[in-house]
N, C-alpha and C positions, 0 to 999 in steps of 0.2 A: 797489391792493390786490387787486382782482379778477383782474388779470393775474397776480399772484404766485400766487394760489390756483389759477388755471387751469394755470399753469406747473408748480406742485407736483403737481397732479393728473396731468398728463402725465408728469412724472418718475416718479411713483408707479406709473403703468400700465407704463411702460418697465421699471421695477425689478421689478414683478411678472412681466412676461413673461420678463425675464432670469432670475428666480428659478425659474420653471417650466422653462425650458430647462435650467438648471443641474441641477434635480432629475431631469429625464428623462435627461440625460447621465450623471449619477451612478448612476442605477439601471441603465443599460446597462453602465456600467463595472463596477459591482458584480456583475452577472450574468456578464460576461466573466471577471472575477477568480475567481468561483466555478467556472466551467468550467475555468479554468487550474489551480486547486487540485485539481479532480477528475482532470484529466489527469496531474498530477504524482503523485497517489496511485496511479493506475493504473500508471504507469511504475514506481513503487516496488514495487507488488504483482507486476508482471511480473519485476522484478529478483529478488525473493525466490523466485519460482517457478523462474526460471532457475538461481539459485544452488542451490536444493534439488535440481534435476535434476543439475546438475554434481557436487554433493557425493555424491549417490546413485551416479552413474556412477563417480566416483572410488573410492568404497568398494567397489563391486563389482569394479572393475578391480584395486584394490589388495589384494584378498583372497588372491591367490596364483595357482595354476594354473587360473584360470577357474572357480573354485568359485561355484556359484550362491548367491544370497542365501538361498534355502530350505535348501540343503544346509548352508550356514554356520550357519543358525539351528538346524538339527538337531544339529550338532556342539556348539554352545554349550549347547543344552538337555541334551545328554548330560553335559557338564561340570557343569552345574547339578545334575543328578541324582546325580552322584558327590560333590557337596558342595564343589566347587572354587569359589574366589572368581571373581566375574564383574565386569567393568568396566561403567561406565555405557554405553559404546558397545555392549557385548554385550547389555545389557538393552534398549537401543534397537533393536538388530537383532531380538531376540526379539519385541518389541512390533510392529515393522513387519511381521514375517512371520506374525503371528497366534498365536504361542505364548503370549503373555500377554494 
């Protein structure tokens, strides 16, 4: 009976050591996972920034004969003062240029 108690105590110590090692490993894995998620979020943020830059360049290039954004906003504001209807994109251009 004493041998069984000693054997169970030894098995319990081994199990406790294994549990400690498991917890340490899990904590390290959780930390690495958190870092991975942060990196993914950074990549998404950079993608959004790049997309915004591309969209802004496309809008500036697509406005015609090289008309600057400021000049385009001035023309839109003149249309607004005349009472013409403006599109959502027109309003966004005014907002970006500082007219609104």
